[in-house]
N, C-alpha and C positions, 0 to 999 in steps of 0.2 A: 397654559399652565405648564409647569415644569414636571418632569418625571422623577425629581428629587422628592423624597418624603418630607413631610413636615414643612413645606414651603409652597406658597402660591406666588406666581410672578405677576407684577403689575407694571404697565407702562403708562406714562403720563404725557400730556401735550397741553399747550395753551389754547388749542383749538382743534376742531376735527380734522383739518388738513395736516396737522403735525408741525414740526417733526416730532416723532415719538421717541421717548427715551425710557429705558428701564428705570424704575423708581428705586430709591434707597440704595444708591450706589451698586445696583445690580445684585442685591442680596436677597430680594423677595421678602415676603412677609411670613413670619413664623406662625404655625398652627400646632397647638398642643393637643395631640391625639390620645392623651392619657385617659384610660377608662372608656374609650370609644369602641364602637362596633367595627370600625375600620382603622387600619393603620396605613391605608393607601394614599394615593395621590389626590390632591385637591385640584381636579381637572375642571376646565371651563368655569372658573370662579366668576360669580356675579355679586358684587358688593352692593348693599342697600344702606345708604346713609340715613340714620334715624334722626329725628328732631333734637334728641338730647346729645348729639355728636358721636354716639356709638355707631358701630357698623356691624350688621349681620352680613356674613360672607356665605353665600349659598354656593355649593359646588357638587360636581359629580364625583362620587367616591366609589372606590372598589375595595373589596368585593362586598356585595350584599350579604347580610347575615344568612347563615345556614337555615334552611327550612322556611325561607320567606316567600317561597313560590316564584322567585325570580327566573325569567327566561333568559336573561343576560346578566352580566356581572355588575352593572352600574346602578347605584341608588343615590338619592339625593340627601346631602347632609348640610348642616348649618353650624357655623362657629361664630363667636361674637368677640369683638374688640371694644373695650370701653375707652380706648385711647385713639380713636379715629381710625382712618383706613390703614395706617402703617402698622397697626397691631401692637402687641401680639394677640393672636386669636385663640380662644378656648372652645372646644366642642361643646354644644348644648345638648342636654338630654330632652327627649320628647316624652311627655307624660310621665316624667320621672324615670325613663328607661333610656339606655344607650341603644338607639335604633334609628333607621332612616326617618326623615320627617314626613314621608308620604309613601304610599304603595299604589300601583306596582312599581317595579324597577323603571328607571328613566334616566335621562341625561340632559345636559344643556339647560340648567335652571335659569329662570328670570323671574324676579319678584318685583311687584310694585304695590303701592298703597293707594286705594281709591279715596275720593274726597270724604267718604264716611268713616275712614280709618280701617277698612278691612284690607288684609294682605291677600294678594293673588299670585299664585305661583304657576307659571307656564313652563312646560318641559316637552322634550321630545320623548315620547313613550316607545318609540320604535328603535330602541337601542340595538345596534348591530343588525337592523332590519329584520328582527325575529318575530315581532308581534303583528305587524300589519304588512299587507301586500303593497306594492308600488301603486301610487295614485290614491291610496286610502287615507282618509282623515284619521291621523293617529296622534295629534297634539293633545297634551294633557293639561288640565286645569284643576287647581285645588285652591281652597280658600282657608283663611285663618283669622282669628281675632288678635293674636299675639305675635305672629311671624315665626312661630316655632312649632305649634301644634296644628297641623294642617289636616284637612279632610283628605280622604283618598282621592286619587286623580280621577277625573272624568276623562275617559278616552274618547277622542273624536271632537274635542272642543275647537280644533281648527285643522286645516289640511293643506295639501299642496296645490290646490287650484286657486289661481289669483284672478280676481275680477277687477278690471280696470274701470276708471271713471267713465269711459265712453260705452261701457257695457260688454265690451270684448273680454276674453279671458285667455289665460295661459295655464295649460296642465303641466305641472312639475311632477317628477317622480316621487320625491320625498320632501318634507319640510323639516328643518332643524334649527336650533338656536333662536327660538321666538323672542321677540322684544316688543315693548310697548313704549310709545312716546306719550308724555303727558304735558298739559299746560301747567302754569304756576300754581293753580288750585288743586292739581292732581287729577283733573278729568282726562281720561285717555283720549288721545288725538289720532294715533295711527298704530297699527300692528304691522310689524315687519319681521 
């Protein structure tokens, strides 16, 4: 993401190996923060293409609202484009209010829809490493029926210890930017 306000930067490629180029002639996609709880940066954007062609753009936003109990400045926001991934995007209200989509504070959102139509939000709840000690399970999981109104995050949904197929493992210090791969029917295949 860029540190320019009202813009999220997107790169595209014809395949995972690239080459990658900045989309939209390097202009980024516009986000309208009017009436929002944040006027900050749309960091770590995670677009979710919906069946009707619209896109929900989940991102790390700063700063969290005052009196939200945040231990760090980053909270998760969502903006919507009805014009595909290129935008423009407009901030969405949660339960009729301009506020983050879930609590507590977190960063690095990733959202997927399961085969039953439920939305799942995965985040790093250990923003600035203030909430959990090194080696602690501090990944967050929240769920939603509409992709906007989420439950509060369950902390400890995943952690930094990796178990390999042969039964051995690897202890990492922290885990960030969670992602899920799915098959064509939406069934989760892998978490990384």
